[in-house]
All heavy atoms as TSV, in Angstrom:
chain	resi	resn	atom	element	x	y	z
A	1	MET	N	N	-95.005	-19.490	-100.522
A	1	MET	CA	C	-95.773	-19.705	-101.709
A	1	MET	C	C	-96.893	-20.716	-101.476
A	1	MET	O	O	-97.721	-20.890	-102.326
A	1	MET	CB	C	-94.880	-20.175	-102.857
A	1	MET	CG	C	-93.805	-19.194	-103.249
A	1	MET	SD	S	-94.558	-17.744	-104.009
A	1	MET	CE	C	-93.318	-16.544	-103.742
A	2	GLY	N	N	-96.848	-21.421	-100.428
A	2	GLY	CA	C	-97.942	-22.304	-100.068
A	2	GLY	C	C	-98.218	-23.427	-101.046
A	2	GLY	O	O	-99.346	-23.848	-101.196
A	3	GLY	N	N	-97.181	-23.920	-101.746
A	3	GLY	CA	C	-97.370	-25.033	-102.662
A	3	GLY	C	C	-97.958	-24.646	-104.010
A	3	GLY	O	O	-98.229	-25.497	-104.827
A	4	ARG	N	N	-98.156	-23.348	-104.237
A	4	ARG	CA	C	-98.682	-22.913	-105.533
A	4	ARG	C	C	-97.593	-22.983	-106.590
A	4	ARG	O	O	-96.426	-22.772	-106.307
A	4	ARG	CB	C	-99.193	-21.483	-105.465
A	4	ARG	CG	C	-100.386	-21.322	-104.569
A	4	ARG	CD	C	-100.899	-19.921	-104.606
A	4	ARG	NE	N	-99.803	-18.968	-104.430
A	4	ARG	CZ	C	-99.954	-17.662	-104.405
A	4	ARG	NH1	N	-101.147	-17.141	-104.544
A	4	ARG	NH2	N	-98.936	-16.858	-104.243
A	5	ILE	N	N	-97.996	-23.266	-107.787
A	5	ILE	CA	C	-97.062	-23.271	-108.912
A	5	ILE	C	C	-97.102	-21.894	-109.553
A	5	ILE	O	O	-98.169	-21.400	-109.916
A	5	ILE	CB	C	-97.434	-24.360	-109.938
A	5	ILE	CG1	C	-97.341	-25.730	-109.298
A	5	ILE	CG2	C	-96.537	-24.256	-111.164
A	5	ILE	CD1	C	-97.822	-26.855	-110.175
A	6	LEU	N	N	-95.937	-21.272	-109.659
A	6	LEU	CA	C	-95.875	-19.945	-110.247
A	6	LEU	C	C	-95.626	-20.068	-111.737
A	6	LEU	O	O	-94.771	-20.822	-112.171
A	6	LEU	CB	C	-94.755	-19.126	-109.610
A	6	LEU	CG	C	-94.891	-18.896	-108.112
A	6	LEU	CD1	C	-93.689	-18.127	-107.597
A	6	LEU	CD2	C	-96.167	-18.150	-107.809
A	7	GLY	N	N	-96.330	-19.332	-112.522
A	7	GLY	CA	C	-96.154	-19.344	-113.967
A	7	GLY	C	C	-96.054	-17.934	-114.499
A	7	GLY	O	O	-95.963	-16.978	-113.751
A	8	ARG	N	N	-96.090	-17.829	-115.779
A	8	ARG	CA	C	-96.003	-16.537	-116.434
A	8	ARG	C	C	-97.264	-15.738	-116.129
A	8	ARG	O	O	-98.370	-16.215	-116.307
A	8	ARG	CB	C	-95.866	-16.755	-117.933
A	8	ARG	CG	C	-95.573	-15.498	-118.690
A	8	ARG	CD	C	-95.409	-15.810	-120.121
A	8	ARG	NE	N	-96.723	-15.679	-120.730
A	8	ARG	CZ	C	-97.022	-16.059	-121.939
A	8	ARG	NH1	N	-96.120	-16.648	-122.665
A	8	ARG	NH2	N	-98.217	-15.886	-122.434
A	9	GLY	N	N	-97.067	-14.518	-115.686
A	9	GLY	CA	C	-98.205	-13.653	-115.408
A	9	GLY	C	C	-98.881	-13.213	-116.697
A	9	GLY	O	O	-98.204	-12.801	-117.633
A	10	ALA	N	N	-100.164	-13.314	-116.774
A	10	ALA	CA	C	-100.886	-12.936	-117.988
A	10	ALA	C	C	-100.706	-11.455	-118.276
A	10	ALA	O	O	-100.952	-10.617	-117.418
A	10	ALA	CB	C	-102.359	-13.282	-117.842
A	11	GLY	N	N	-100.263	-11.143	-119.460
A	11	GLY	CA	C	-100.138	-9.759	-119.886
A	11	GLY	C	C	-99.031	-8.973	-119.226
A	11	GLY	O	O	-99.009	-7.766	-119.303
A	12	SER	N	N	-98.074	-9.630	-118.574
A	12	SER	CA	C	-97.019	-8.898	-117.880
A	12	SER	C	C	-95.987	-8.333	-118.846
A	12	SER	O	O	-95.308	-7.371	-118.517
A	12	SER	CB	C	-96.316	-9.799	-116.862
A	12	SER	OG	O	-95.538	-10.774	-117.529
A	13	GLY	N	N	-95.836	-8.958	-120.022
A	13	GLY	CA	C	-94.840	-8.507	-120.978
A	13	GLY	C	C	-93.425	-8.881	-120.597
A	13	GLY	O	O	-92.471	-8.466	-121.222
A	14	ARG	N	N	-93.271	-9.660	-119.565
A	14	ARG	CA	C	-91.941	-10.077	-119.103
A	14	ARG	C	C	-91.696	-11.526	-119.475
A	14	ARG	O	O	-92.604	-12.267	-119.800
A	14	ARG	CB	C	-91.845	-9.913	-117.592
A	14	ARG	CG	C	-91.995	-8.481	-117.175
A	14	ARG	CD	C	-91.900	-8.365	-115.692
A	14	ARG	NE	N	-92.071	-6.964	-115.320
A	14	ARG	CZ	C	-92.440	-6.578	-114.140
A	14	ARG	NH1	N	-92.680	-7.458	-113.198
A	14	ARG	NH2	N	-92.575	-5.302	-113.876
A	15	VAL	N	N	-90.431	-11.923	-119.429
A	15	VAL	CA	C	-90.065	-13.309	-119.709
A	15	VAL	C	C	-89.359	-13.890	-118.495
A	15	VAL	O	O	-88.825	-13.165	-117.668
A	15	VAL	CB	C	-89.146	-13.417	-120.945
A	15	VAL	CG1	C	-89.873	-12.961	-122.186
A	15	VAL	CG2	C	-87.874	-12.637	-120.772
A	16	TYR	N	N	-89.384	-15.190	-118.401
A	16	TYR	CA	C	-88.734	-15.890	-117.296
A	16	TYR	C	C	-87.629	-16.779	-117.848
A	16	TYR	O	O	-87.830	-17.456	-118.846
A	16	TYR	CB	C	-89.743	-16.760	-116.546
A	16	TYR	CG	C	-90.777	-15.956	-115.809
A	16	TYR	CD1	C	-91.996	-15.660	-116.394
A	16	TYR	CD2	C	-90.514	-15.477	-114.533
A	16	TYR	CE1	C	-92.944	-14.904	-115.726
A	16	TYR	CE2	C	-91.456	-14.728	-113.861
A	16	TYR	CZ	C	-92.662	-14.443	-114.459
A	16	TYR	OH	O	-93.582	-13.700	-113.799
A	17	PRO	N	N	-86.455	-16.798	-117.197
A	17	PRO	CA	C	-85.391	-17.702	-117.619
A	17	PRO	C	C	-85.879	-19.148	-117.599
A	17	PRO	O	O	-86.680	-19.534	-116.746
A	17	PRO	CB	C	-84.290	-17.495	-116.576
A	17	PRO	CG	C	-84.584	-16.161	-115.973
A	17	PRO	CD	C	-86.079	-16.007	-116.038
A	18	ASN	N	N	-85.417	-19.915	-118.560
A	18	ASN	CA	C	-85.742	-21.346	-118.666
A	18	ASN	C	C	-87.224	-21.608	-118.921
A	18	ASN	O	O	-87.726	-22.683	-118.635
A	18	ASN	CB	C	-85.272	-22.113	-117.431
A	18	ASN	CG	C	-83.778	-21.991	-117.256
A	18	ASN	OD1	O	-83.026	-22.069	-118.224
A	18	ASN	ND2	N	-83.328	-21.793	-116.048
A	19	PHE	N	N	-87.926	-20.611	-119.443
A	19	PHE	CA	C	-89.334	-20.772	-119.822
A	19	PHE	C	C	-89.475	-20.277	-121.250
A	19	PHE	O	O	-89.795	-19.113	-121.484
A	19	PHE	CB	C	-90.242	-19.971	-118.885
A	19	PHE	CG	C	-91.710	-20.180	-119.175
A	19	PHE	CD1	C	-92.404	-21.206	-118.568
A	19	PHE	CD2	C	-92.378	-19.356	-120.063
A	19	PHE	CE1	C	-93.751	-21.398	-118.830
A	19	PHE	CE2	C	-93.723	-19.538	-120.332
A	19	PHE	CZ	C	-94.406	-20.570	-119.716
A	20	PRO	N	N	-89.168	-21.120	-122.249
A	20	PRO	CA	C	-89.255	-20.670	-123.637
A	20	PRO	C	C	-90.691	-20.324	-124.009
A	20	PRO	O	O	-91.580	-21.156	-123.884
A	20	PRO	CB	C	-88.758	-21.856	-124.451
A	20	PRO	CG	C	-88.346	-22.903	-123.504
A	20	PRO	CD	C	-88.731	-22.483	-122.121
A	21	ASP	N	N	-90.897	-19.102	-124.408
A	21	ASP	CA	C	-92.216	-18.645	-124.824
A	21	ASP	C	C	-92.183	-18.464	-126.337
A	21	ASP	O	O	-91.710	-17.444	-126.847
A	21	ASP	CB	C	-92.562	-17.338	-124.129
A	21	ASP	CG	C	-93.982	-16.882	-124.409
A	21	ASP	OD1	O	-94.624	-17.458	-125.319
A	21	ASP	OD2	O	-94.445	-15.957	-123.731
A	22	LEU	N	N	-92.658	-19.444	-127.062
A	22	LEU	CA	C	-92.589	-19.435	-128.514
A	22	LEU	C	C	-93.547	-18.425	-129.140
A	22	LEU	O	O	-93.491	-18.172	-130.333
A	22	LEU	CB	C	-92.865	-20.834	-129.056
A	22	LEU	CG	C	-91.927	-21.920	-128.519
A	22	LEU	CD1	C	-92.312	-23.280	-129.077
A	22	LEU	CD2	C	-90.483	-21.597	-128.834
A	23	ALA	N	N	-94.413	-17.813	-128.346
A	23	ALA	CA	C	-95.372	-16.849	-128.863
A	23	ALA	C	C	-94.838	-15.409	-128.858
A	23	ALA	O	O	-95.515	-14.509	-129.328
A	23	ALA	CB	C	-96.665	-16.917	-128.049
A	24	LEU	N	N	-93.644	-15.191	-128.365
A	24	LEU	CA	C	-93.088	-13.847	-128.334
A	24	LEU	C	C	-92.826	-13.340	-129.755
A	24	LEU	O	O	-92.373	-14.098	-130.608
A	24	LEU	CB	C	-91.769	-13.823	-127.556
A	24	LEU	CG	C	-91.857	-14.055	-126.064
A	24	LEU	CD1	C	-90.469	-14.223	-125.479
A	24	LEU	CD2	C	-92.580	-12.903	-125.394
A	25	GLU	N	N	-93.095	-12.065	-129.998
A	25	GLU	CA	C	-92.839	-11.487	-131.316
A	25	GLU	C	C	-91.349	-11.392	-131.605
A	25	GLU	O	O	-90.918	-11.628	-132.722
A	25	GLU	CB	C	-93.462	-10.099	-131.413
A	25	GLU	CG	C	-94.953	-10.112	-131.563
A	25	GLU	CD	C	-95.501	-8.704	-131.756
A	25	GLU	OE1	O	-94.788	-7.843	-132.296
A	25	GLU	OE2	O	-96.646	-8.490	-131.343
A	26	ASP	N	N	-90.558	-11.011	-130.624
A	26	ASP	CA	C	-89.115	-10.837	-130.796
A	26	ASP	C	C	-88.396	-11.469	-129.608
A	26	ASP	O	O	-87.957	-10.782	-128.695
A	26	ASP	CB	C	-88.786	-9.348	-130.907
A	26	ASP	CG	C	-87.341	-9.085	-131.275
A	26	ASP	OD1	O	-86.565	-10.055	-131.415
A	26	ASP	OD2	O	-86.980	-7.903	-131.426
A	27	PRO	N	N	-88.272	-12.818	-129.618
A	27	PRO	CA	C	-87.682	-13.485	-128.463
A	27	PRO	C	C	-86.252	-13.050	-128.160
A	27	PRO	O	O	-85.877	-12.937	-127.000
A	27	PRO	CB	C	-87.734	-14.968	-128.805
A	27	PRO	CG	C	-88.288	-15.077	-130.164
A	27	PRO	CD	C	-88.685	-13.739	-130.645
A	28	ALA	N	N	-85.448	-12.785	-129.180
A	28	ALA	CA	C	-84.064	-12.372	-128.937
A	28	ALA	C	C	-84.026	-11.095	-128.102
A	28	ALA	O	O	-83.272	-10.989	-127.137
A	28	ALA	CB	C	-83.330	-12.170	-130.256
A	29	ARG	N	N	-84.853	-10.130	-128.435
A	29	ARG	CA	C	-84.896	-8.877	-127.681
A	29	ARG	C	C	-85.487	-9.092	-126.293
A	29	ARG	O	O	-85.005	-8.545	-125.300
A	29	ARG	CB	C	-85.708	-7.837	-128.433
A	29	ARG	CG	C	-85.711	-6.501	-127.743
A	29	ARG	CD	C	-86.298	-5.428	-128.659
A	29	ARG	NE	N	-86.196	-4.142	-128.026
A	29	ARG	CZ	C	-87.229	-3.482	-127.495
A	29	ARG	NH1	N	-88.432	-3.992	-127.556
A	29	ARG	NH2	N	-87.058	-2.333	-126.919
A	30	ALA	N	N	-86.539	-9.902	-126.209
A	30	ALA	CA	C	-87.197	-10.121	-124.926
A	30	ALA	C	C	-86.271	-10.818	-123.927
A	30	ALA	O	O	-86.228	-10.456	-122.761
A	30	ALA	CB	C	-88.461	-10.949	-125.122
A	31	TYR	N	N	-85.543	-11.821	-124.391
A	31	TYR	CA	C	-84.687	-12.586	-123.479
A	31	TYR	C	C	-83.313	-11.949	-123.259
A	31	TYR	O	O	-82.753	-12.050	-122.182
A	31	TYR	CB	C	-84.493	-14.009	-123.988
A	31	TYR	CG	C	-85.697	-14.891	-123.828
A	31	TYR	CD1	C	-86.407	-15.328	-124.935
A	31	TYR	CD2	C	-86.135	-15.281	-122.573
A	31	TYR	CE1	C	-87.521	-16.136	-124.790
A	31	TYR	CE2	C	-87.242	-16.090	-122.412
A	31	TYR	CZ	C	-87.939	-16.512	-123.533
A	31	TYR	OH	O	-89.033	-17.310	-123.382
A	32	HIS	N	N	-82.759	-11.338	-124.307
A	32	HIS	CA	C	-81.356	-10.921	-124.228
A	32	HIS	C	C	-81.118	-9.427	-124.376
A	32	HIS	O	O	-80.001	-8.959	-124.172
A	32	HIS	CB	C	-80.540	-11.670	-125.279
A	32	HIS	CG	C	-80.739	-13.135	-125.246
A	32	HIS	ND1	N	-80.356	-13.918	-124.179
A	32	HIS	CD2	C	-81.328	-13.980	-126.134
A	32	HIS	CE1	C	-80.678	-15.181	-124.419
A	32	HIS	NE2	N	-81.277	-15.245	-125.586
A	33	ALA	N	N	-82.136	-8.679	-124.783
A	33	ALA	CA	C	-82.069	-7.219	-124.953
A	33	ALA	C	C	-80.829	-6.811	-125.743
A	33	ALA	O	O	-80.526	-7.416	-126.768
A	33	ALA	CB	C	-82.133	-6.541	-123.605
A	34	GLY	N	N	-80.115	-5.819	-125.269
A	34	GLY	CA	C	-78.950	-5.307	-125.982
A	34	GLY	C	C	-77.755	-6.233	-125.979
A	34	GLY	O	O	-76.765	-5.972	-126.672
A	35	ASN	N	N	-77.816	-7.317	-125.234
A	35	ASN	CA	C	-76.703	-8.267	-125.173
A	35	ASN	C	C	-76.715	-9.260	-126.327
A	35	ASN	O	O	-75.763	-10.010	-126.500
A	35	ASN	CB	C	-76.753	-9.056	-123.866
A	35	ASN	CG	C	-76.528	-8.167	-122.672
A	35	ASN	OD1	O	-75.624	-7.348	-122.665
A	35	ASN	ND2	N	-77.376	-8.309	-121.674
A	36	TYR	N	N	-77.790	-9.278	-127.121
A	36	TYR	CA	C	-77.931	-10.318	-128.144
A	36	TYR	C	C	-76.769	-10.370	-129.135
A	36	TYR	O	O	-76.238	-11.461	-129.382
A	36	TYR	CB	C	-79.254	-10.184	-128.895
A	36	TYR	CG	C	-79.439	-11.294	-129.894
A	36	TYR	CD1	C	-79.849	-12.553	-129.468
A	36	TYR	CD2	C	-79.151	-11.117	-131.228
A	36	TYR	CE1	C	-79.992	-13.590	-130.360
A	36	TYR	CE2	C	-79.287	-12.148	-132.135
A	36	TYR	CZ	C	-79.707	-13.383	-131.701
A	36	TYR	OH	O	-79.831	-14.413	-132.574
A	37	PRO	N	N	-76.312	-9.256	-129.730
A	37	PRO	CA	C	-75.217	-9.355	-130.699
A	37	PRO	C	C	-73.945	-9.981	-130.109
A	37	PRO	O	O	-73.298	-10.822	-130.733
A	37	PRO	CB	C	-74.969	-7.912	-131.130
A	37	PRO	CG	C	-76.265	-7.220	-130.871
A	37	PRO	CD	C	-76.835	-7.892	-129.646
A	38	ARG	N	N	-73.607	-9.584	-128.902
A	38	ARG	CA	C	-72.405	-10.127	-128.249
A	38	ARG	C	C	-72.580	-11.615	-127.951
A	38	ARG	O	O	-71.689	-12.432	-128.216
A	38	ARG	CB	C	-72.124	-9.363	-126.954
A	38	ARG	CG	C	-70.895	-9.834	-126.203
A	38	ARG	CD	C	-70.663	-8.964	-124.969
A	38	ARG	NE	N	-71.797	-8.954	-124.069
A	38	ARG	CZ	C	-72.004	-9.870	-123.109
A	38	ARG	NH1	N	-71.166	-10.857	-122.948
A	38	ARG	NH2	N	-73.061	-9.779	-122.329
A	39	LEU	N	N	-73.747	-11.998	-127.436
A	39	LEU	CA	C	-74.008	-13.397	-127.120
A	39	LEU	C	C	-74.051	-14.259	-128.387
A	39	LEU	O	O	-73.554	-15.393	-128.396
A	39	LEU	CB	C	-75.321	-13.530	-126.346
A	39	LEU	CG	C	-75.319	-12.906	-124.957
A	39	LEU	CD1	C	-76.733	-12.880	-124.394
A	39	LEU	CD2	C	-74.373	-13.647	-124.036
A	40	ALA	N	N	-74.612	-13.724	-129.462
A	40	ALA	CA	C	-74.668	-14.467	-130.727
A	40	ALA	C	C	-73.266	-14.712	-131.276
A	40	ALA	O	O	-72.988	-15.792	-131.811
A	40	ALA	CB	C	-75.521	-13.724	-131.743
A	41	ALA	N	N	-72.378	-13.733	-131.137
A	41	ALA	CA	C	-70.999	-13.905	-131.597
A	41	ALA	C	C	-70.284	-14.989	-130.788
A	41	ALA	O	O	-69.544	-15.810	-131.337
A	41	ALA	CB	C	-70.244	-12.581	-131.498
A	42	ILE	N	N	-70.510	-15.001	-129.491
A	42	ILE	CA	C	-69.905	-16.030	-128.639
A	42	ILE	C	C	-70.463	-17.403	-129.006
A	42	ILE	O	O	-69.715	-18.375	-129.137
A	42	ILE	CB	C	-70.157	-15.712	-127.146
A	42	ILE	CG1	C	-69.397	-14.451	-126.745
A	42	ILE	CG2	C	-69.770	-16.888	-126.261
A	42	ILE	CD1	C	-69.796	-13.887	-125.402
A	43	LYS	N	N	-71.767	-17.482	-129.202
A	43	LYS	CA	C	-72.403	-18.753	-129.587
A	43	LYS	C	C	-71.821	-19.262	-130.898
A	43	LYS	O	O	-71.514	-20.449	-131.040
A	43	LYS	CB	C	-73.919	-18.534	-129.708
A	43	LYS	CG	C	-74.693	-19.673	-130.307
A	43	LYS	CD	C	-74.877	-20.806	-129.357
A	43	LYS	CE	C	-75.823	-21.830	-129.963
A	43	LYS	NZ	N	-75.978	-22.979	-129.138
A	44	LYS	N	N	-71.652	-18.373	-131.873
A	44	LYS	CA	C	-71.114	-18.773	-133.177
A	44	LYS	C	C	-69.670	-19.274	-133.048
A	44	LYS	O	O	-69.282	-20.229	-133.710
A	44	LYS	CB	C	-71.179	-17.593	-134.143
A	44	LYS	CG	C	-70.760	-17.936	-135.538
A	44	LYS	CD	C	-70.957	-16.757	-136.466
A	44	LYS	CE	C	-70.539	-17.120	-137.879
A	44	LYS	NZ	N	-70.729	-16.005	-138.803
A	45	ALA	N	N	-68.894	-18.638	-132.178
A	45	ALA	CA	C	-67.497	-19.024	-132.000
A	45	ALA	C	C	-67.349	-20.379	-131.305
A	45	ALA	O	O	-66.505	-21.188	-131.679
A	45	ALA	CB	C	-66.751	-17.959	-131.199
A	46	TYR	N	N	-68.176	-20.637	-130.310
A	46	TYR	CA	C	-68.022	-21.837	-129.499
A	46	TYR	C	C	-68.957	-22.978	-129.876
A	46	TYR	O	O	-68.736	-24.113	-129.453
A	46	TYR	CB	C	-68.188	-21.500	-128.009
A	46	TYR	CG	C	-67.006	-20.729	-127.477
A	46	TYR	CD1	C	-67.019	-19.340	-127.428
A	46	TYR	CD2	C	-65.858	-21.389	-127.056
A	46	TYR	CE1	C	-65.934	-18.627	-126.965
A	46	TYR	CE2	C	-64.767	-20.685	-126.584
A	46	TYR	CZ	C	-64.808	-19.307	-126.544
A	46	TYR	OH	O	-63.723	-18.611	-126.087
A	47	ASP	N	N	-69.994	-22.708	-130.641
A	47	ASP	CA	C	-70.928	-23.757	-131.056
A	47	ASP	C	C	-71.368	-23.511	-132.507
A	47	ASP	O	O	-72.539	-23.312	-132.789
A	47	ASP	CB	C	-72.140	-23.786	-130.120
A	47	ASP	CG	C	-73.062	-24.965	-130.379
A	47	ASP	OD1	O	-72.625	-25.950	-131.007
A	47	ASP	OD2	O	-74.236	-24.896	-129.967
A	48	PRO	N	N	-70.400	-23.528	-133.448
A	48	PRO	CA	C	-70.730	-23.198	-134.839
A	48	PRO	C	C	-71.686	-24.191	-135.503
A	48	PRO	O	O	-72.365	-23.837	-136.460
A	48	PRO	CB	C	-69.375	-23.186	-135.535
A	48	PRO	CG	C	-68.509	-24.065	-134.697
A	48	PRO	CD	C	-69.002	-23.880	-133.284
A	49	HIS	N	N	-71.751	-25.394	-135.003
A	49	HIS	CA	C	-72.628	-26.412	-135.601
A	49	HIS	C	C	-73.939	-26.567	-134.840
A	49	HIS	O	O	-74.693	-27.509	-135.091
A	49	HIS	CB	C	-71.892	-27.746	-135.689
A	49	HIS	CG	C	-70.615	-27.644	-136.462
A	49	HIS	ND1	N	-70.581	-27.409	-137.813
A	49	HIS	CD2	C	-69.323	-27.703	-136.055
A	49	HIS	CE1	C	-69.332	-27.338	-138.217
A	49	HIS	NE2	N	-68.542	-27.508	-137.166
A	50	ARG	N	N	-74.200	-25.666	-133.903
A	50	ARG	CA	C	-75.445	-25.645	-133.116
A	50	ARG	C	C	-75.742	-26.999	-132.465
A	50	ARG	O	O	-76.850	-27.511	-132.529
A	50	ARG	CB	C	-76.610	-25.171	-133.975
A	50	ARG	CG	C	-76.427	-23.730	-134.450
A	50	ARG	CD	C	-77.604	-23.198	-135.218
A	50	ARG	NE	N	-78.852	-23.288	-134.503
A	50	ARG	CZ	C	-79.360	-22.324	-133.727
A	50	ARG	NH1	N	-78.706	-21.215	-133.557
A	50	ARG	NH2	N	-80.520	-22.485	-133.141
A	51	VAL	N	N	-74.731	-27.542	-131.822
A	51	VAL	CA	C	-74.902	-28.794	-131.081
A	51	VAL	C	C	-75.851	-28.563	-129.906
A	51	VAL	O	O	-76.708	-29.401	-129.624
A	51	VAL	CB	C	-73.541	-29.328	-130.597
A	51	VAL	CG1	C	-73.710	-30.532	-129.680
A	51	VAL	CG2	C	-72.655	-29.672	-131.782
A	52	PHE	N	N	-75.694	-27.433	-129.266
A	52	PHE	CA	C	-76.536	-27.086	-128.120
A	52	PHE	C	C	-77.695	-26.228	-128.616
A	52	PHE	O	O	-77.599	-25.004	-128.679
A	52	PHE	CB	C	-75.720	-26.361	-127.051
A	52	PHE	CG	C	-74.572	-27.173	-126.542
A	52	PHE	CD1	C	-73.285	-26.950	-126.972
A	52	PHE	CD2	C	-74.814	-28.213	-125.651
A	52	PHE	CE1	C	-72.233	-27.730	-126.505
A	52	PHE	CE2	C	-73.774	-28.985	-125.184
A	52	PHE	CZ	C	-72.487	-28.754	-125.615
A	53	HIS	N	N	-78.770	-26.862	-128.990
A	53	HIS	CA	C	-79.918	-26.143	-129.539
A	53	HIS	C	C	-81.182	-26.527	-128.780
A	53	HIS	O	O	-81.429	-27.702	-128.515
A	53	HIS	CB	C	-80.099	-26.466	-131.015
A	53	HIS	CG	C	-81.246	-25.736	-131.624
A	53	HIS	ND1	N	-81.223	-24.387	-131.863
A	53	HIS	CD2	C	-82.463	-26.179	-132.019
A	53	HIS	CE1	C	-82.378	-24.023	-132.373
A	53	HIS	NE2	N	-83.158	-25.082	-132.478
A	54	PHE	N	N	-81.958	-25.530	-128.425
A	54	PHE	CA	C	-83.253	-25.722	-127.764
A	54	PHE	C	C	-84.056	-24.462	-128.033
A	54	PHE	O	O	-83.507	-23.473	-128.529
A	54	PHE	CB	C	-83.085	-26.013	-126.271
A	54	PHE	CG	C	-82.240	-25.009	-125.533
A	54	PHE	CD1	C	-82.829	-23.959	-124.854
A	54	PHE	CD2	C	-80.862	-25.113	-125.528
A	54	PHE	CE1	C	-82.066	-23.022	-124.174
A	54	PHE	CE2	C	-80.086	-24.179	-124.860
A	54	PHE	CZ	C	-80.692	-23.147	-124.183
A	55	PRO	N	N	-85.361	-24.438	-127.770
A	55	PRO	CA	C	-86.186	-23.307	-128.174
A	55	PRO	C	C	-85.717	-21.920	-127.704
A	55	PRO	O	O	-85.918	-20.942	-128.392
A	55	PRO	CB	C	-87.553	-23.632	-127.571
A	55	PRO	CG	C	-87.574	-25.108	-127.515
A	55	PRO	CD	C	-86.160	-25.524	-127.199
A	56	GLN	N	N	-85.088	-21.844	-126.576
A	56	GLN	CA	C	-84.662	-20.545	-126.043
A	56	GLN	C	C	-83.206	-20.247	-126.390
A	56	GLN	O	O	-82.708	-19.177	-126.065
A	56	GLN	CB	C	-84.855	-20.526	-124.531
A	56	GLN	CG	C	-84.789	-19.163	-123.906
A	56	GLN	CD	C	-85.028	-19.216	-122.412
A	56	GLN	OE1	O	-85.367	-20.247	-121.857
A	56	GLN	NE2	N	-84.851	-18.105	-121.752
A	57	ALA	N	N	-82.529	-21.142	-127.094
A	57	ALA	CA	C	-81.110	-20.941	-127.430
A	57	ALA	C	C	-80.933	-19.810	-128.421
A	57	ALA	O	O	-81.843	-19.455	-129.170
A	57	ALA	CB	C	-80.522	-22.220	-127.993
A	58	LEU	N	N	-79.743	-19.263	-128.436
A	58	LEU	CA	C	-79.404	-18.233	-129.418
A	58	LEU	C	C	-79.343	-18.849	-130.793
A	58	LEU	O	O	-78.997	-19.954	-130.992
A	58	LEU	CB	C	-78.057	-17.612	-129.091
A	58	LEU	CG	C	-77.977	-16.863	-127.767
A	58	LEU	CD1	C	-76.558	-16.444	-127.477
A	58	LEU	CD2	C	-78.876	-15.658	-127.799
């Protein structure tokens, strides 16, 4: 990579883990696709008070 910093490709339509993109129209679908309902249920069961919250969190 020659010391270059890699970032989000312009217009790629893809997302990168650990890179919260607040401009996405549907972040849940973009980051988690069909896994979102299952992951949301697990999140609700283990973190009902949303202690672990950040922009990319469920």
